[in-house]
Structure formats: C-alpha cells, structure tokens
TIDOVEX-364124 format. One record per residue (C-alpha): x, y, z; residue number from 1. Coordinates in steps of 0.5 Angstrom, whole numbers, plus 500, padded with zeros to 3 digits. Layout:
<pts>
pt X: X | Y: Y | Z: Z | nr: NUM
...
</pts>
This chain:
<pts>
pt X: 500 | Y: 500 | Z: 500 | nr: 1
pt X: 505 | Y: 505 | Z: 501 | nr: 2
pt X: 508 | Y: 504 | Z: 494 | nr: 3
pt X: 501 | Y: 506 | Z: 491 | nr: 4
pt X: 502 | Y: 512 | Z: 495 | nr: 5
pt X: 508 | Y: 514 | Z: 493 | nr: 6
pt X: 506 | Y: 513 | Z: 486 | nr: 7
pt X: 500 | Y: 518 | Z: 487 | nr: 8
pt X: 505 | Y: 523 | Z: 490 | nr: 9
pt X: 510 | Y: 523 | Z: 484 | nr: 10
pt X: 504 | Y: 523 | Z: 479 | nr: 11
pt X: 501 | Y: 529 | Z: 483 | nr: 12
pt X: 507 | Y: 533 | Z: 483 | nr: 13
pt X: 508 | Y: 532 | Z: 475 | nr: 14
pt X: 501 | Y: 534 | Z: 474 | nr: 15
pt X: 503 | Y: 541 | Z: 478 | nr: 16
pt X: 509 | Y: 541 | Z: 474 | nr: 17
pt X: 505 | Y: 541 | Z: 468 | nr: 18
pt X: 500 | Y: 546 | Z: 470 | nr: 19
pt X: 506 | Y: 551 | Z: 472 | nr: 20
pt X: 509 | Y: 549 | Z: 465 | nr: 21
pt X: 503 | Y: 550 | Z: 461 | nr: 22
pt X: 498 | Y: 555 | Z: 465 | nr: 23
pt X: 503 | Y: 560 | Z: 467 | nr: 24
pt X: 507 | Y: 566 | Z: 465 | nr: 25
pt X: 513 | Y: 562 | Z: 463 | nr: 26
pt X: 509 | Y: 560 | Z: 457 | nr: 27
pt X: 508 | Y: 567 | Z: 455 | nr: 28
pt X: 515 | Y: 568 | Z: 455 | nr: 29
pt X: 516 | Y: 565 | Z: 449 | nr: 30
pt X: 511 | Y: 569 | Z: 445 | nr: 31
pt X: 516 | Y: 574 | Z: 443 | nr: 32
pt X: 522 | Y: 570 | Z: 442 | nr: 33
pt X: 524 | Y: 569 | Z: 434 | nr: 34
pt X: 523 | Y: 563 | Z: 430 | nr: 35
pt X: 528 | Y: 557 | Z: 431 | nr: 36
pt X: 529 | Y: 553 | Z: 424 | nr: 37
pt X: 522 | Y: 557 | Z: 422 | nr: 38
pt X: 518 | Y: 554 | Z: 428 | nr: 39
pt X: 516 | Y: 559 | Z: 433 | nr: 40
pt X: 519 | Y: 558 | Z: 439 | nr: 41
pt X: 512 | Y: 558 | Z: 443 | nr: 42
pt X: 511 | Y: 551 | Z: 439 | nr: 43
pt X: 517 | Y: 548 | Z: 441 | nr: 44
pt X: 516 | Y: 550 | Z: 448 | nr: 45
pt X: 509 | Y: 547 | Z: 448 | nr: 46
pt X: 511 | Y: 541 | Z: 445 | nr: 47
pt X: 517 | Y: 540 | Z: 448 | nr: 48
pt X: 514 | Y: 541 | Z: 455 | nr: 49
pt X: 508 | Y: 536 | Z: 453 | nr: 50
pt X: 513 | Y: 531 | Z: 451 | nr: 51
pt X: 517 | Y: 531 | Z: 457 | nr: 52
pt X: 511 | Y: 530 | Z: 461 | nr: 53
pt X: 509 | Y: 524 | Z: 458 | nr: 54
pt X: 516 | Y: 521 | Z: 458 | nr: 55
pt X: 516 | Y: 523 | Z: 466 | nr: 56
pt X: 509 | Y: 520 | Z: 467 | nr: 57
pt X: 511 | Y: 513 | Z: 463 | nr: 58
pt X: 518 | Y: 513 | Z: 467 | nr: 59
pt X: 514 | Y: 514 | Z: 474 | nr: 60
pt X: 509 | Y: 509 | Z: 472 | nr: 61
pt X: 514 | Y: 504 | Z: 470 | nr: 62
pt X: 518 | Y: 505 | Z: 476 | nr: 63
pt X: 511 | Y: 503 | Z: 480 | nr: 64
pt X: 511 | Y: 496 | Z: 478 | nr: 65
pt X: 518 | Y: 494 | Z: 481 | nr: 66
</pts>
C-alpha cells in the first residue's frame, strides 16, 4: 500500500509541474521569441514540455510496477 501512495504523490507532482508549464507566465515568455528552424518558439516549448510530461509519466508508471 505505501508504494501506491508514492506513485500517486509522484503523479500529482507531475500534474502540478504540467499545470505550471502550460498555464503560467512561463509559456507567455515564448510568444515574442524569434523562430528557430522556421518553427515558432512557442510551439517548440509547448510540444517539448508535452513530450517531457508524457516521458516522465511513463517513467513514473514503469517504476511503480517494480
């Protein structure tokens, strides 16, 4: 049972990180940044953060099965 609580706590922290990454002034900082490789920096930030959240969730869930 304590292992399940640890998994829930880690996923909650990941959720809070995702909220901060997507719905904070942090995302607004990339609106005026010039394009990189003809892709807007805001898109790179959003998709990179999204990929990071998915990768971390997969890593956390895979460690929960051990």
